[in-house]
C-alpha positions in Angstrom: 108.2 124.6 64.5 111.4 122.8 64.8 112.1 119.3 66.3 113.3 120.8 69.5 110.5 123.3 70.0 108.7 119.8 69.5 110.5 117.8 72.2 110.2 120.6 74.4 106.4 120.7 73.9 106.0 117.0 74.6 108.4 117.0 77.6 106.2 119.7 79.2 105.2 118.9 82.4 102.4 119.9 84.7 104.0 121.4 88.1 101.2 122.6 90.4 104.1 123.9 93.0 105.8 126.1 90.2 103.5 128.8 89.9 103.8 131.2 86.2 101.0 133.4 87.4 100.2 135.9 90.1 96.9 133.3 90.5 98.6 130.6 90.9 101.3 132.3 93.3 98.8 133.1 95.1 96.7 129.5 95.3 100.4 128.1 96.0 101.2 130.3 98.8 98.0 129.1 100.6 98.7 125.3 99.5 102.0 125.6 101.7 100.5 127.4 104.7 97.9 124.9 105.0 100.5 122.1 104.7 102.9 123.6 106.9 100.2 123.9 109.2 98.7 120.5 108.9 102.1 118.9 109.6 102.2 121.1 112.9 99.4 119.8 113.9 99.5 116.4 113.4 103.1 116.1 115.0 101.3 118.2 118.1 98.7 115.5 118.1 100.8 112.7 118.0 103.1 114.2 120.7 99.8 114.4 122.7 99.0 110.7 121.8 102.3 109.3 123.2 102.5 111.9 126.0 99.3 109.9 127.6 100.4 106.3 126.2 103.5 107.0 128.4 101.8 108.6 131.3 99.0 105.6 131.0 99.5 104.7 134.6 100.2 107.1 136.2 97.8 108.7 138.8 98.7 112.5 138.0 98.6 114.5 135.0 101.6 115.9 132.9 103.9 119.2 133.5 101.8 119.3 137.0 98.5 120.1 135.4 95.0 119.3 137.9 91.6 118.3 136.4 91.1 122.0 135.6 94.0 123.1 133.8 93.7 119.6 131.6 90.0 121.0 131.0 91.4 124.2 129.8 93.8 122.9 128.0 91.3 120.4 125.7 89.4 124.0 125.4 91.9 125.8 124.2 94.0 123.6 121.8 90.7 121.3 120.6 88.3 124.0 120.2 89.6 127.4 120.6 92.9 127.2 118.3 91.7 125.5 115.1 88.2 128.0 115.5 91.0 130.4 114.9 93.0 129.0 112.8 90.3 128.1 110.4 88.5 131.7 110.3 92.1 133.2 109.7 92.5 130.7 106.9 89.1 131.5 105.8 89.3 134.8 105.6 92.4 134.4 104.0 91.1 132.5 101.0 88.0 134.5 100.6 89.6 138.0 100.4 93.0 137.3 98.6 93.1 134.4 97.0 89.3 133.6 95.8 89.5 137.2 94.2 92.3 136.9 92.6 91.6 133.5 90.9 88.1 134.5 90.4 86.5 135.2 86.8 87.7 138.1 85.3 86.1 141.3 84.7 85.8 141.9 81.1 86.5 145.6 81.9 90.3 144.9 82.9 91.0 142.0 80.1 92.4 143.4 76.9 92.1 140.0 75.1 89.4 137.0 74.6 90.0 133.4 74.1 87.1 131.4 73.7 87.7 127.4 74.7 85.4 124.7 73.6 85.4 121.5 75.0 84.7 118.6 72.3 85.0 114.6 72.6 88.3 114.5 72.9 90.1 117.8 71.8 90.2 121.4 72.5 89.2 124.0 69.9 90.2 127.7 70.4 88.6 130.5 68.9 89.7 133.9 69.2 86.5 136.5 69.3 86.7 139.1 66.4 89.3 137.0 64.5 88.7 134.2 62.2 91.4 132.6 63.7 90.6 128.8 64.7 93.1 126.4 66.6 92.8 123.1 68.1 94.5 121.8 71.6 97.3 124.7 71.9 95.8 127.7 73.5 98.0 130.7 72.6 98.7 134.5 74.5 100.3 136.7 74.9 102.6 137.6 78.3 101.7 140.8 80.4 97.9 140.7 79.3 95.4 140.0 80.9 93.1 136.9 79.1 89.7 136.2 79.4 89.4 132.4 78.4 85.4 131.6 77.8 84.8 128.3 78.3 82.0 126.0 76.9 81.3 122.2 75.6 79.8 121.4 72.4 78.9 117.8 74.5 79.2 116.2 77.7 80.9 118.3 81.1 85.1 118.9 80.8 87.3 120.6 82.9 90.1 123.1 81.7 92.8 123.0 84.1 96.3 124.7 83.5 98.2 123.8 86.7 100.5 126.4 86.4 98.8 129.0 85.3 95.2 129.5 87.7 92.7 127.2 89.3 90.6 124.7 87.2 86.8 125.9 86.0 84.1 123.1 84.8 83.1 123.5 80.8 78.8 122.5 81.3 76.7 122.3 78.7 74.6 125.0 77.7 77.0 127.9 80.2 79.6 129.9 79.9 82.7 129.9 82.2 85.4 132.1 82.6 88.8 132.1 83.9 91.6 134.2 84.0 95.2 133.6 82.4 98.3 135.9 83.0 102.0 135.6 82.8 105.0 137.8 82.5 107.0 134.5 81.3 107.1 133.3 77.5 106.6 129.4 77.8 104.6 126.2 77.4 102.5 125.5 79.6 100.8 121.7 79.8 97.1 121.7 80.6 94.6 118.8 80.1 90.7 118.4 81.3 90.7 117.4 84.8 86.8 115.8 84.4 86.3 112.2 83.3 84.6 112.3 79.9 84.8 109.3 78.5 86.9 106.9 76.4 90.0 109.1 76.2 89.6 111.0 78.8 93.4 110.9 79.5 94.3 112.1 75.7 92.7 115.5 75.8 96.0 118.0 76.5 95.6 122.1 76.0 98.8 123.8 76.0 99.2 127.0 77.0 101.4 128.7 75.1 102.4 132.1 76.2 104.7 134.3 73.5 105.7 138.3 73.8 102.4 140.0 72.5 104.8 140.9 69.1 105.5 137.1 68.3 102.1 136.7 69.5 100.5 139.2 67.2 102.4 138.0 63.9 100.8 134.0 64.9 97.3 135.1 65.1 97.7 136.9 61.7 99.0 134.3 60.5 96.2 132.2 61.9 93.4 134.3 60.5 94.9 133.5 57.0 93.4 131.0 54.8 95.2 128.0 53.2 97.1 128.7 50.6 98.1 125.0 49.5 96.4 123.3 46.7 97.1 120.2 44.3 96.3 116.0 44.3 95.9 116.2 47.8 93.7 118.7 48.0 91.3 117.5 45.6 91.7 113.5 47.4 90.5 115.2 50.7 87.6 116.7 48.7 87.2 113.4 47.1 87.4 111.0 50.4 84.6 113.6 52.7 87.2 114.7 55.2 85.8 118.0 54.6 82.4 116.3 55.8 83.9 116.9 59.1 87.0 119.3 59.0 86.9 122.9 58.4 89.9 124.5 55.8 89.4 128.0 55.6 89.7 129.4 52.0 88.8 125.8 50.7 85.3 124.0 50.3 85.9 121.7 53.4 83.2 123.6 55.9 83.3 120.6 58.3 82.2 121.1 62.0 82.6 117.9 63.4 86.2 117.3 64.0 89.3 120.1 64.9 90.1 123.1 61.7 93.0 122.3 59.9 93.6 125.2 58.4 96.6 125.2 59.4 97.6 121.8 61.5 101.3 122.0 60.1 101.4 124.1 62.6 100.3 122.6 65.4 103.3 120.3 67.8 101.0 117.6 68.2 97.9 115.6 66.8 95.1 114.2 68.3 95.3 116.5 71.1 98.4 115.4 72.3 98.9 112.2 72.0 101.2 111.9 69.7 103.9 114.5 67.6 102.9 116.0 64.6 105.9 114.9 62.3 104.8 113.1 59.2 105.4 109.5 60.4 102.9 109.9 63.3 100.5 112.4 60.7 100.7 109.0 57.9 99.6 107.1 61.3 96.6 108.9 62.0 95.1 109.2 58.9 95.9 105.6 58.1 94.2 104.3 61.1 92.9 106.4 63.7 91.4 104.0 65.8 94.6 102.2 66.3 96.0 105.8 67.7 93.1 106.9 69.9 90.5 104.4 69.9 86.9 105.6 70.2 87.6 108.9 68.2 85.3 110.0 65.9 87.5 109.6 62.8 86.7 106.8 60.5 89.6 105.0 58.7 89.6 105.9 55.3 91.0 102.9 53.4 93.2 104.8 51.5 96.0 103.1 49.5 99.9 103.9 50.4 99.7 106.7 47.1 96.8 108.1 47.9 98.0 108.3 51.8 101.3 109.8 50.9 99.0 112.8 48.9 97.1 113.6 51.6 100.1 113.3 54.2 102.1 116.0 52.1 98.4 118.4 51.6 98.3 118.1 55.0 101.9 119.0 55.4 102.1 121.7 53.6 98.8 123.9 55.8 101.2 125.9 58.1 
């Protein structure tokens, strides 16, 4: 990825009112209808209160209404109209909105991705392939993707505001989310369920790409690492392989993210810092300063060892 691509990714925001999928469009329309309806209802109530205050010392009702007319007005505006509107909204949301955003039918999806929550990062796997990445969920455009959400520790919640509703990921359960968009782009998401100290630094990026580009990415992501040298030996010697996996090497750890193609990712520490040489070096040298409470210990490396390890990880593209 170029530097401009990294900047664009980090600048990607969240706008729940800027839908990029059919499911989110349905949610957006429902929200606007409810918002506008609430504003109209609020203004009507405010008008009636103001009218009552202005006529508080008058013996007659406004608009020539007598007691029976006032009773009808209360029943009509205060009881019948709210029941009718809420019933219509319930029917619309249940029949149209919920069904379009509900868990997908596996028979109607053509791609599956498995997203696993950890404190505090996301693991992404693509069943049927050896590809494993972290914090970046690549999906092909014009494709219904069935996201299987699970967690390795506490409850997390996957939320990609521009693509669909949020789903909780609960220990011992698999919850499902439909993702589909016709537009290539990067969509920022996050964990929306408080899950500990670094909950705010647990971003998830959905990267939608044309099918050919996605297929090429998935083929590359499925390859084992090819980089070797003193940095690879140092990676083993200082114990990094006890927590991290690099496919094609002796590193088989399952505690932290898979680092087979770590240099191709645009952020480190689940969106906390950009993935460039300076930040990568800082992350290796003092991870608790960058993201306090994470499971990565300080390695107390010399400057030469730090340089060698940084160079090695930078070569894992």
